[in-house]
C-alpha positions, 0 to 999 in steps of 0.5 A, a space after each residue: 321462090 323468086 318473083 317472076 311475071 311475065 309480058 309481052 317484053 318477056 319474063 321480070 325476075 326479081 330475085 330473093 337477094 334483092 330482097 334479102 338486101 331490103 332486110 340486110 337494110 332495115 336491120 342497118 338503120 338506127 332504130 334496130 342497128 345493134 339490137 336486131 339481126 337476120 337467122 335461120 329458122 332456127 335461131 341461129 344468128 345470120 353472119 357476125 354482128 355488123 356482116 351478112 352475107 346477103 346470099 345466106 339471108 335470102 335462103 332464109 327468107 320464103 317470098 310468096 305471090 300471085 300470080 296473076 298480080 304484083 302480090 307479095 308476101 314476105 317472111 322472115 326471122 330475126 334474133 331481138 337482144 335482150 332488153 329492146 321492144 320487140 314491137 318497137 324492132 319489128 315496126 321499124 323492120 316493118 315500116 322500112 321494108 314496105 316502103 323499100 317494096 313498094 318503090 321496087 314494086 309500085 305496092 306495098 307486099 299484101 303482108 310481112 312476118 317478122 319471126 321473133 327466133 331468139 333473143 339475146 343476151 350473153 347466149 341467144 335464149 330459143 323463142 318463137 314469136 310471130 309478128 304480123 302486118 298486113 297492109 290495105 291493097 
């Protein structure tokens, strides 16, 4: 669901593709590169190891917003490489995504939810770990 905001000049629409690009960029930073990948809610990896199609990622994220304000809640799925700290990776992703959204919208999102849907070693083992970061408004 895209973010819409009505102003005196018209309607401003922020597509889910923008949020997907932020998520993809967060997974390409040094702390996450080769350790985490975007995923579907069923635990399937989106794209290959280094290339993620942003439109595919956009179709698997959930953006919720309040119609009266710019409060945004973002939820998406990742797969983590076996042997890496889930908390360290999710914290790096939280920080990057929150800072990027703050640059675009002028304030941090209300909440970011990362679902770790799989752990990758030789194969992807299904998991259902939800990590939530709440931000002050």
